N, C-alpha and C positions, 0 to 999 in steps of 0.2 A: 216847848217850842223849838229849842235849839236842834233837837234830833230831827224834827220835821223839816227845819230849814236845811239841814245837811242832806236829808233824803231827797229833797227837791233839787238841790244842787247836783247830786249824783245823777238823778233822772234826766235833768236838762243837759248835762254833759254827755251822757251816753246816748241820748236821743239823736245827737248829730254825728255819731261815730259808728261806722259799720263793723269794725273789727273789735274783738274782745279786749278789754284792758285789765291789767292786774290791779290789785288793791294799791300797790305802790304807785303805779301810773296815775290812778284816779286821785290819790292823795296829793301827788305832785301837781297835777293840773288844777286842782281846786285850792292849792295852798294850805292844805290841812295835813295833819299827821295820820298815820295808819291807825293809831289808837283811837283817834276821834271818830273814824269812819267804820271801824271793825263791826260794832254792834248794829250800826245803821245798815251796812251791806248785808249782814246776816239776816236782818229783819226783812229787807226788800227781797232777798232771795227766797226766804221761807214763804213770803206772801205771794210769790209768783211774779213780781214785777221785774226781777232780774234773773238771768240764767247764768250759772257758773259752770264752765266747761272743765274738762279733765286737767287742763293746764292752769287751773285757778284763775282763768280770765272771766270777766263779767261782761255781759251784753244785755241789752233791753229785750224783754219778752214782748209779746203783742198784747199784754193784759191792758195797758193803758188805752191802746187803740180799741180793744174790745169794749172797754167801759164807755169810751167816747161814742162808739158806734151804737150803743144802746140808748143814747140820748134821743129823745123823740124827734127833734128836728133833723138830725142826721139820718135816722131810720126812715123818716118820711122822704127825705131827699133821695136816698138810695132806692127806696121802693118806687118812687115816681119816675126816676131816671132810668132804671134798669130796662124796662120794656123798649124805650127809645134807643138805648145803647145796644140792645140786642138787634134791633132793626138796622142800626148803623153798621154793626159788625157783619151782618148778613149781606148788606149791600156792598160794602167796601172789601170784604174778605180780609179785614185787618182787626186785630184786637184793639180795644179802647179802654181807657180808665178815667176815673173821676177823682179830682183832687179838691180839697178844701184848705183854707188858710187857718192854721192853728198856731197861735203864739209866734207869729212872724215866720212860720215855716209852712211849706206845702205838705199836706198829708194825703196819701193815696187811700181812699175809703172804699172804692168799688172798682171792679174790673170785669169785663166781658171778653172771653177768649173766642177767637174764630177757629174754624175747623180746617184752615189751610195747613199744608204740610210744614211750612216755615212761617213763623210770625214772632213778633216781640211781645212780651208780657211784663208788666211792671208789678212788683210785689205789693200786695195790699199791706198797708202799715208803713211803707217806705216814706221817709220824710227828708226834706232838704230845704236850704235857705232859698228865699224867693228869687234872689238875683242870680242863682246858680243854674236855673233851668228855664226853658221857654215858657212852660206853663206858669212859673212863678212871675215872669215878666208880664204875662197876660193878666195875671191876678193883680199885680201892682198897678198896671195901667187903668184898671177899673176900680181901684180903691180910692177913697177920698184923698185929696191932696194932703190934708193934714196928717192922715195916717201914713202916707208915703214918706213925708218929711221926717216923721218920728222913726220910720224904718231906716232911712238913710243915716240919721244921727246915731243909730245903734251899731252901724257897721263902718269899718275903716275902708272907705272907698274914696277915690279922688273926685273932686268937684267936676272935673272934665268928663269923667265916665258917667257920673250921675246926670249931667246935662245932656249927654248923648242919649242915654236911655230915656230920659224924660221927653226928648224930641221924638224918639221912636214911639213912645206911648200915644202920642197924638195920632199917628198913623194906625196904630193898633185899635184905638177906640173908634176911628172912622171905619176901618175895615171890619171890625168885630171878630178878628182872629189874627193869628200870626203863624207863619210857617218858616222854619229855619233849619239849617243843618244841625244835627245832634251834636251837643258838646261832649258826649260820652262815646258814641259809636260811629265809626266811619261808614258812610254809605246809607245813613238813616236820616230821614227828614221828620222832624217833630212838628205837628200842627196842634195848636191849642186855641180854644174859643171859650168865652165865659158863659156861665149860666147865671142869669140875672133874675131877681125877684120883680114883682110888680112895681116896686118902688125904685127900681134901678140898682138896688143893692146887690153886690156880688155874693152869690150863693156857693158857686163851685166853678171849677175849670174842667172842661172836657178835653181829653187828649188822645191823639193817635200817633204812634211812631211807625212810620212806613219804611220798610226795607226796599231799597231800589234794586230791582232784579236786573239781570244781564239783558241788555237790549231794550230796557224800558225807558221811556221818556221821563225826565225829572219834573214834568209839568204836574203840579200839585193841585190844579184847579178843581178836579173832580172830588178830591178828598176834602178840600176846604169848603166847597159848595155843599157837599152832603153833610159835613159837620155843622155848618151854619143852620141847615134845616133841622138837624137833630137838636142843636142847642136851643133853637127857638121853640121846638116842640116841648122840650123839658121845661123851659121858662114859662111856657103857656100853662103848665100844670099849676103854676103859682100866681097866675094873673096875666094880663096883656103882655105880649112880648115886647122887649125893650131894644132888641137889636134888629136893624134892617140890613139887608144885603146891600153891598156897595160894589165898587169896581174890583172884583176878585183878582183879575189878572194884574192890576196895578199894585196890589198889596200882598201878593201871594208869598214872596220870599224876601226876607230882609237879612 
């Protein structure tokens, strides 16, 4: 079991890092020796969970994502959501993607690209902490309060920041979506809306990243309204829809 524990530690570490890390870096970050991890790293590499580059740096492969995507519930979600996402993309002329919460992170599980000359696309298999992106905040706002509190306890965030976000979540739940300026790219607006099951449980988060073109209004109402329709259509695949449209203009940009 110790080898399994070490392997899981390595996978959890690398899942949150985009650049390759050397064996020395990984050992230092985990508080272990290179000798402890050498055979574990070799095994993970041989089994296809890690990729080792020419500089002896290690990074995650997509194998874990591929295994997760084979799970029946995830496959069903993607299968039912894809036709609606394709219709959304055709109407908005924007790419869209679908995220789910996996072990306190957002994981991109599906994407539909548009045929516009310029658009943004998020890599399938990308993951990030919930509080780092708009879609993660939308996910948090629709998670049970107990689950949110456990999440806050696991992250070093100020009580003031958490209180501010919790206040925002009331508005997000009322509106059923959130639009905000991208935290990664200047000139991009991110809109996210939840996909809920018949029992109100969060299934996924639908996302569109819109590039503001020269001379274009920054009014996001058309995007958010169309996304709400799409989200409700996907939710209806699993039972009666749980989100109702509200005052979009009031809640469009936070």
